[in-house]
LUMLUMBA-196005 format. One record per residue (C-alpha): residue in three letters; x, y, z. Coordinates in steps of 0.001 Angstrom, whole numbers, plus 500000, padded with zeros to 6 digits. Layout:
<pts>
ALAXYZ/...
</pts>
This chain:
<pts>
MET271644592376287310/PRO271120590786283877/VAL270537593110280939/GLN266857593676280193/PRO266622593910276387/ASP264759596775274784/PRO262050595131272651/ALA262558597770269955/ALA266343597284269770/PRO267775595407266780/GLN269161591939267352/LEU272935591974267625/PHE275588589335266919/THR273563587239264480/TRP274773586152261033/GLU272525588796259518/PHE274067591422261784/ALA277600590291260827/THR276745590721257144/ASP275591594322257581/PRO275787595758261111/TYR275368599373260033/PRO271554599663260267/ALA271700598278263807/TYR274458600697264723/ALA272424603589263289/TRP269529602597265583/LEU271837602425268602/ARG273415605820267840/GLU269970607400267755/HIS268176605569270565/ALA270811603997272863/PRO274250605430272046/VAL275789603883275181/HIS274101600507275254/ARG274508597703277777/THR274200594296276155/THR275022590636276689/LEU277760589469274342/PRO277757585990272745/SER280277584884275397/GLY277809585780278167/VAL279826588787279321/GLU277802591977279810/ALA279405595089278326/TRP278683598640277230/LEU278736599489273511/VAL279698603096272691/THR278474604049269203/ARG278580607854268723/TYR281734609475267377/ALA282189612103270111/ASP281601609554272885/ALA283896607030271188/ARG286740609514270858/GLN286343610486274516/ALA286306606870275692/LEU289375605882273653/ALA291422608561275426/ASP289893608242278938/SER292503607101281477/ARG289725605792283735/LEU289161603015281206/SER291944600489281708/LYS293227597975279172/ASN294200595555281938/PRO291707592646282239/ALA292590592396285942/HIS290116595237286458/HIS287283592951285346/SER286952589235286034/GLU289889586871286454/GLN287692583936285460/ALA286329585692282358/HIS289820586288281033/ARG291125582867282067/THR288355581180280104/GLY288867583385277035/ARG285608585335277407/VAL287505588643277260/GLY290810589393275566/ILE292628587214273033/PRO291894583469273471/GLY294852581569274873/GLU297057584542275722/ARG296856584048279510/GLN297595580314279359/ALA300544581015277082/ASP301897583771279390/LEU301612586385276633/MET299715589015278601/THR302328591780278774/HIS301729593575275508/LEU300426596990274427/LEU296761595934274236/ASN296638594765277871/ILE298570597318279908/ASP298296600914281100/PRO300862603633281854/PRO303551603632283067/ASP304266600108281736/HIS302475600920278479/THR304579604069278053/ARG307816602131278589/LEU306929599259276242/ARG305554601507273503/ARG308733603582273618/LEU310819600424273203/VAL308735599122270328/SER308741602532268659/LYS312546602438268615/ALA312448599217266617/PHE309266599879264600/THR310124603246263068/PRO308493604951260054/ARG311886604733258333/ARG311996600956258828/VAL308479600640257396/ALA309348602865254410/GLU312456600809253691/PHE310256597717253678/GLU308126598965250749/PRO310053597107247985/ARG309659593822249858/VAL305913594370250292/GLN305603595089246575/GLN307582591943245762/LEU305306589819247946/THR302225591479246443/ASP303268590755242865/ARG304346587208243497/LEU301152586306245309/ILE299126587667242384/ASP301372585645240069/GLY300001582557241773/PHE296503583053240343/ALA296741585757237653/GLN296874583273234763/ARG293935581271236107/GLY291243583940235754/SER289721583394239182/ALA290775583462242827/ASP289660583704246421/LEU291276586998247308/ILE291114586321251041/HIS292899582968251183/GLU295206583466248203/PHE296127587115248673/ALA294801589204251574/PHE295668586543254188/PRO299206585479253163/LEU300483588964252242/PRO300560590439255778/ILE301644587112257300/TYR304785586933255192/ALA305372590672255497/ILE305227590739259296/CYS307313587543259490/ASP309992589229257384/LEU309820592366259500/LEU310083590386262751/GLY312986588319261405/VAL311274584918261171/PRO313393582760258812/ALA311741581845255486/GLU311771578136256321/ASP309625578774259433/GLN307070581130257896/ASP304628578407256840/ASP304311577432260519/PHE303323581020261292/ARG300793580912258481/ASP299234577776259992/TRP299123579278263497/ALA297671582512262184/GLY295026580538260312/MET293972578884263569/MET293739582267265287/ILE291800584021262538/ARG289201581220262431/HIS288476581810266140/GLY285726579390267153/GLY285377577893263674/GLY288226575430263959/GLN289086572419266072/ARG288184572789269771/GLY291115574261271676/GLY292977574952268437/VAL293437578681269092/GLY295009578056272489/ARG297363575436271074/ALA298363577739268230/VAL299123580570270670/LYS301231578278272884/ARG303215576993269900/MET303779580522268731/ARG305050581575272162/ALA307471578628272349/TYR308790579452268899/LEU309166583170269659/LEU311113582485272867/GLU313464580193270976/LEU313839582788268194/ILE314624585510270752/HIS317438583304272117/ARG318837582909268582/LYS318583586623267841/ARG320307587534271082/ALA323284585374270051/ASP323220586494266409/PRO321227589732265980/GLY320210591108262611/GLU318413594186261333/ASP314923592804262030/LEU312312593963264524/ILE312991591280267151/SER316703592122267090/GLY315726595769267505/LEU313670594921270580/ILE316611592983272013/ARG319029595837271351/ALA316688598284273071/SER316519596057276135/ASP320268595549276140/HIS321021599288276188/GLY319757600203279622/GLU316057599647278966/HIS314163596905280733/LEU312451594362278468/ASN312395590811279766/GLU312029587701277622/ASN308314587265278252/GLU307706590917277357/ALA309690590551274142/ALA307748587399273196/ALA304423589051274044/MET305309592130271986/ALA306305590027268974/PHE303100588030269382/ILE300801591044269461/LEU302584592706266531/LEU301896589557264541/PHE298350589048265810/ALA297227592673265521/GLY299328593331262433/PHE298132590566260183/GLU294373590365260770/THR293922594127260514/THR295606594116257105/VAL293738591019255903/ASN290490592871256521/LEU291709596195255146/ILE292561594513251835/GLY289471592277251791/ASN286906594853252905/GLY288536597543250788/THR288504595469247614/TYR284921594399248261/ALA283826598020248793/LEU285434599049245505/LEU283759596191243634/ARG280393597230245106/ASN280973600894244150/PRO282036600751240484/GLU282174604513239900/GLN284546605024242824/ARG286602602035241688/ARG286820603527238158/LEU288068606870239486/LEU290729605171241600/GLN291756602870238759/GLU292211605782236346/SER294189607664238987/VAL296482604673239567/VAL297088604250235820/ARG298104607927235618/GLY300562607395238459/GLU298799609859240751/THR298730609308244513/ALA296315611894245940/LEU293142609834245454/LEU294891606698246688/ASP295966608494249872/THR292484609785250694/GLY290961606545249394/ILE292789604329251872/GLU291545606520254722/GLU287996606418253357/LEU288066602622253080/LEU289216602503256712/ARG286237604678257648/TYR283572603169255394/ASP283985599482256286/GLY287141599263258331/PRO289002596155259479/VAL288420596737263211/GLU284756596787264187/MET285254597390267908/ALA288275598655269788/THR289824596100272118/TRP288519595667275649/ARG288494598434278205/PHE287439598238281864/ALA286218601015284154/THR288608601567287072/ARG286518604379288545/PRO282897605439288134/LEU282545607495284975/SER279936608837282613/ILE279945608360278833/GLY277285610132276815/GLY275341610843279999/VAL275306607148281014/ASP276949606070284275/ILE279435603191283939/PRO280092601215287154/VAL283575600190288248/GLY284722596944286641/ASP282306597016283722/PRO283729596280280257/VAL283392598988277615/LEU283634598279273880/VAL284005601318271631/VAL282298600502268327/LEU284599602063265742/ALA282371600926262875/ALA279425602826264340/ALA281412605936265261/ASP282909606194261788/ARG279440606384260247/ASP278061608935262693/PRO276189611580260640/ALA276974614107263361/ARG280620613925262250/PHE280642612622258656/ALA278534614035255830/ASP276877611355253666/GLU278104608827256183/ASN276893605762254257/THR278462606879250972/LEU281910605715249875/ASP283742608875248776/LEU287404608172248046/ALA288102611901247686/ARG286842612682251227/THR289375614917252942/ASP287609615807256190/ASN288074612311257541/PRO289379611970261127/HIS288210608345261302/LEU288891606105264282/GLY289812603048262235/PHE293180602719263975/GLY291956604003267319/HIS292810607234269138/GLY294933608310272076/ILE297867606453273600/HIS296652603114272217/TYR296586604308268591/CYS297707601364266433/ILE301490601342266271/GLY301363599217263121/ALA299137601645261182/PRO301940602746258788/LEU302630599121257813/ALA298921598362257318/ARG298551601436255109/LEU301629600445253094/GLU300310596925252523/GLY296835598213251668/ARG298232600663249116/SER300413598016247505/ALA297619595448247392/LEU294930597703245918/THR297104599493243355/THR298575596229242083/LEU295213594477241870/LEU293678597390239959/SER296681597646237633/ARG297215593983236834/LEU293602592775236941/PRO291688595793235574/ASP288391593939234997/LEU288334592340238455/ARG284750591436239419/LEU282839589476242045/ALA282300585809241213/GLU279536585395243798/SER276426587335244746/PRO277062589616247733/GLU274223587997249708/ASN276045584652249493/LEU279295585939250996/ARG279940585116254646/TRP281586587317257240/ARG283653585970260103/GLY281998586084263487/GLY283729587784266380/LEU283655591028268318/ILE286781592947267441/MET287574592361263776/ARG285325592675260734/GLY286262590661257656/LEU285048588323254943/ARG285615584583255113/GLU286198584512251369/LEU286115586875248409/PRO285736584929245141/VAL286600587006242074/GLU286975586589238322/PHE289052588491235765/THR290657588149232358/PRO293692585879232851/GLU297121587348232330/ALA298881585868229326/ARG302027585225231359/SER303506586262234679/PRO305871589259234548/HIS307752587953237595/ALA309817584981238635/PRO307969582009240174/VAL307258582110243892/THR309697580059245950/SER309574578991249572/ALA312178581651250304/ASP309854584350249046/ALA306145583871249619/PRO305094580219249663/THR301442579424249134/ARG299436576348249976/
</pts>
């Protein structure tokens, strides 16, 4: 039965909603915390907006990640899931599977994607951060999305995966097609995904013959030592680490910088702390930016495998459920002064990276990149300011991610770059 809209409910999924969804989410939390709605794709789904309900749903084994529990046609046509992943045979990754397969694959990836590996990667992230800023620091203006927040995680995850420097611009182009979603050429996302899969399969062959110390080689070694990871699984895992790893960080850097520019007193406190070389406010600040206007608006798709109740609302078998992290993380029942950015907030169990067995495996890398990006921007460009009125900024449409299309800024130009010029072997820009 089609959804009958509540005449008092706010309108969802408009450009106005994308700019500031938080008033609408506040209404839903109060009046319809588990709300059935028709998505822009035509799919009907339940939105879960209260913190307690969201946390329960994220850990509920009756909600499957496998789109097979919903509609084959909906997934085939890209109405649920990541566009193009089925056609490209990239379905077997952590965002689409349940235990026991999820347990096995996550264990394999965890062996290759360790906290130690991420920590060892910090100097490279800092090098990329500085050299990208070098590209515009002497100009006095920049679009921080396209010139900084977007390329930084692309090149970082390419390095971590083991993509050779000469191939990384191709990944940047494919990622650009994916992040634009419906805004690019018709069918472009699907073509980009297929090209990425073909490249990853070829790279896996090369790494198997000549392994290195990169993440793909680590996945291969895990599969070659008694574990079972076939070629399609390895390609799908590399694909989702790239897809989930780069856009989350783009939005963390973009949304986080924007929030600081809109909250000058909080920005001043963080800037002074960074200059003093202190880390406590930066640590709590990254978590608060993830809560306040995080990079992931809704958790990825879940589907009811059995009848269940969320927040007193019965969910039928097969129905999609979308946990609205952005709404849950501003629930006044859990967070005091929920609409206030407080970088010193310590009681902050936000859901920005999810909860339960599907907690984001790349969270340590995203935090590392966010820390590097924000501290370096505040240090090198201390008078950074918006170059456009906030009401003129546009946010990307889409269900899962929340991020700006552009972030034009101005600042006093640096007299000269303190670093060597960027080369194609480091962090090429276009």
